[in-house]
C-alpha positions as YAML, in Angstrom:
chain: A
units: angstrom
residues:
- id: 1
  name: UNK
  ca: [0.05, -0.36, -0.05]
- id: 2
  name: UNK
  ca: [1.30, 3.05, -1.12]
- id: 3
  name: UNK
  ca: [1.81, 6.07, 1.55]
- id: 4
  name: UNK
  ca: [-0.62, 8.51, 1.89]
- id: 5
  name: UNK
  ca: [0.76, 12.26, 2.05]
- id: 6
  name: UNK
  ca: [-2.02, 14.47, 4.46]
- id: 7
  name: UNK
  ca: [-1.21, 17.57, 5.57]
- id: 8
  name: UNK
  ca: [-2.65, 17.90, 8.89]
- id: 9
  name: UNK
  ca: [-2.42, 21.36, 9.24]
- id: 10
  name: UNK
  ca: [-5.86, 21.28, 7.04]
- id: 11
  name: UNK
  ca: [-7.49, 20.00, 9.59]
- id: 12
  name: UNK
  ca: [-8.93, 23.09, 11.01]
- id: 13
  name: UNK
  ca: [-12.89, 21.73, 12.00]
- id: 14
  name: UNK
  ca: [-13.27, 20.71, 15.37]
- id: 15
  name: UNK
  ca: [-16.30, 18.60, 15.67]
- id: 16
  name: UNK
  ca: [-17.40, 16.62, 18.31]
- id: 17
  name: UNK
  ca: [-17.47, 12.10, 18.26]
- id: 18
  name: UNK
  ca: [-20.48, 10.51, 19.84]
- id: 19
  name: UNK
  ca: [-21.94, 7.63, 20.27]
- id: 20
  name: UNK
  ca: [-25.35, 6.19, 21.14]
- id: 21
  name: UNK
  ca: [-26.45, 5.64, 23.64]
- id: 22
  name: UNK
  ca: [-29.90, 3.30, 24.82]
- id: 23
  name: UNK
  ca: [-32.33, 3.64, 27.52]
- id: 24
  name: UNK
  ca: [-35.28, 1.07, 27.42]
- id: 25
  name: UNK
  ca: [-38.84, 3.26, 27.84]
- id: 26
  name: UNK
  ca: [-40.51, 0.19, 29.53]
- id: 27
  name: UNK
  ca: [-42.59, -0.75, 26.96]
- id: 28
  name: UNK
  ca: [-39.96, -2.69, 25.29]
- id: 29
  name: UNK
  ca: [-38.65, -0.61, 22.98]
- id: 30
  name: UNK
  ca: [-35.86, 2.16, 23.92]
- id: 31
  name: UNK
  ca: [-35.03, 5.69, 23.17]
- id: 32
  name: UNK
  ca: [-31.39, 6.34, 21.32]
- id: 33
  name: UNK
  ca: [-29.48, 9.37, 22.54]
- id: 34
  name: UNK
  ca: [-26.42, 10.94, 21.81]
- id: 35
  name: UNK
  ca: [-23.09, 11.65, 24.28]
- id: 36
  name: UNK
  ca: [-20.09, 13.12, 23.78]
- id: 37
  name: UNK
  ca: [-16.66, 10.67, 23.48]
- id: 38
  name: UNK
  ca: [-13.95, 13.76, 22.60]
- id: 39
  name: UNK
  ca: [-13.79, 16.63, 20.48]
- id: 40
  name: UNK
  ca: [-11.28, 16.02, 17.76]
- id: 41
  name: UNK
  ca: [-9.39, 17.44, 14.64]
- id: 42
  name: UNK
  ca: [-10.76, 17.04, 11.53]
- id: 43
  name: UNK
  ca: [-10.67, 18.09, 7.79]
- id: 44
  name: UNK
  ca: [-14.64, 17.91, 5.88]
- id: 45
  name: UNK
  ca: [-14.33, 17.06, 2.27]
- id: 46
  name: UNK
  ca: [-17.58, 16.95, 0.46]
- id: 47
  name: UNK
  ca: [-17.73, 13.63, -1.77]
- id: 48
  name: UNK
  ca: [-21.73, 14.17, -3.06]
- id: 49
  name: UNK
  ca: [-25.03, 13.52, -2.63]
- id: 50
  name: UNK
  ca: [-27.78, 11.06, -3.25]
- id: 51
  name: UNK
  ca: [-31.81, 11.36, -4.40]
- id: 52
  name: UNK
  ca: [-33.20, 9.35, -1.45]
- id: 53
  name: UNK
  ca: [-37.22, 9.04, -1.51]
- id: 54
  name: UNK
  ca: [-39.02, 9.21, 2.28]
- id: 55
  name: UNK
  ca: [-42.85, 9.63, 2.43]
- id: 56
  name: UNK
  ca: [-42.88, 9.54, -1.10]
- id: 57
  name: UNK
  ca: [-40.98, 13.36, -1.58]
- id: 58
  name: UNK
  ca: [-37.68, 13.62, -2.74]
- id: 59
  name: UNK
  ca: [-35.27, 14.52, -0.22]
- id: 60
  name: UNK
  ca: [-31.53, 14.24, -0.91]
- id: 61
  name: UNK
  ca: [-28.22, 13.68, 1.56]
- id: 62
  name: UNK
  ca: [-25.45, 14.86, 1.75]
- id: 63
  name: UNK
  ca: [-22.04, 12.77, 2.07]
- id: 64
  name: UNK
  ca: [-19.33, 13.95, 2.85]
- id: 65
  name: UNK
  ca: [-15.60, 12.63, 4.06]
- id: 66
  name: UNK
  ca: [-14.41, 13.09, 7.27]
- id: 67
  name: UNK
  ca: [-10.22, 12.77, 7.67]
- id: 68
  name: UNK
  ca: [-9.95, 12.08, 12.15]
- id: 69
  name: UNK
  ca: [-6.64, 11.36, 13.48]
- id: 70
  name: UNK
  ca: [-6.94, 7.79, 14.66]
- id: 71
  name: UNK
  ca: [-8.22, 6.47, 17.08]
- id: 72
  name: UNK
  ca: [-9.55, 2.83, 18.69]
- id: 73
  name: UNK
  ca: [-13.12, 3.39, 19.38]
- id: 74
  name: UNK
  ca: [-14.38, 4.96, 15.57]
- id: 75
  name: UNK
  ca: [-17.01, 2.04, 14.95]
- id: 76
  name: UNK
  ca: [-20.16, 2.67, 11.98]
- id: 77
  name: UNK
  ca: [-23.37, 4.25, 13.89]
- id: 78
  name: UNK
  ca: [-21.33, 7.35, 15.88]
- id: 79
  name: UNK
  ca: [-21.74, 10.26, 14.57]
- id: 80
  name: UNK
  ca: [-19.96, 13.39, 13.95]
- id: 81
  name: UNK
  ca: [-21.29, 16.92, 15.34]
- id: 82
  name: UNK
  ca: [-20.33, 19.82, 14.31]
- id: 83
  name: UNK
  ca: [-22.69, 23.50, 16.06]
- id: 84
  name: UNK
  ca: [-25.50, 22.41, 14.10]
- id: 85
  name: UNK
  ca: [-24.35, 20.00, 11.29]
- id: 86
  name: UNK
  ca: [-24.40, 16.02, 11.89]
- id: 87
  name: UNK
  ca: [-22.64, 13.23, 10.61]
- id: 88
  name: UNK
  ca: [-23.87, 10.23, 10.57]
- id: 89
  name: UNK
  ca: [-20.48, 7.55, 9.73]
- id: 90
  name: UNK
  ca: [-21.82, 4.90, 8.01]
- id: 91
  name: UNK
  ca: [-18.31, 3.13, 7.47]
- id: 92
  name: UNK
  ca: [-14.64, 3.69, 8.74]
- id: 93
  name: UNK
  ca: [-11.02, 2.65, 7.11]
- id: 94
  name: UNK
  ca: [-7.74, 3.38, 8.11]
- id: 95
  name: UNK
  ca: [-6.60, 5.02, 4.42]
- id: 96
  name: UNK
  ca: [-2.97, 3.88, 4.06]
- id: 97
  name: UNK
  ca: [-2.85, 1.63, 6.70]
- id: 98
  name: UNK
  ca: [-0.97, 3.33, 9.03]
- id: 99
  name: UNK
  ca: [-2.83, 3.81, 11.74]
- id: 100
  name: UNK
  ca: [-2.33, 7.85, 11.53]
- id: 101
  name: UNK
  ca: [-5.56, 8.77, 10.19]
- id: 102
  name: UNK
  ca: [-9.01, 7.10, 9.80]
- id: 103
  name: UNK
  ca: [-11.38, 8.79, 7.05]
- id: 104
  name: UNK
  ca: [-14.70, 8.29, 8.23]
- id: 105
  name: UNK
  ca: [-18.03, 8.13, 5.33]
- id: 106
  name: UNK
  ca: [-20.92, 10.53, 6.41]
- id: 107
  name: UNK
  ca: [-24.15, 11.41, 5.47]
- id: 108
  name: UNK
  ca: [-25.49, 15.28, 6.65]
- id: 109
  name: UNK
  ca: [-28.50, 14.10, 8.32]
- id: 110
  name: UNK
  ca: [-31.13, 17.52, 8.67]
- id: 111
  name: UNK
  ca: [-30.46, 19.00, 5.50]
...
């Protein structure tokens, strides 16, 4: 695998890494809330968009690649937050398998 040059000075976005926490609702279900795991510096790269159909209406989802320093506790299902913007982590990969950075493939929620 070829080593990827990545300038850490381009990580200018301060994001909150959040994980889901399920709380039983007393009726056999659960309410999901998110708690902050860490604050991380990141680089957000717009990747594209997808057109979706929800409730018989056409909507779209913005996709992003978000670079962060390698962390062992990041997994799909978590999310990154920047103020009111929420990025749901769909997949993660170590871009050049060196354990330096993770690329989180995300969908922006609520847009």
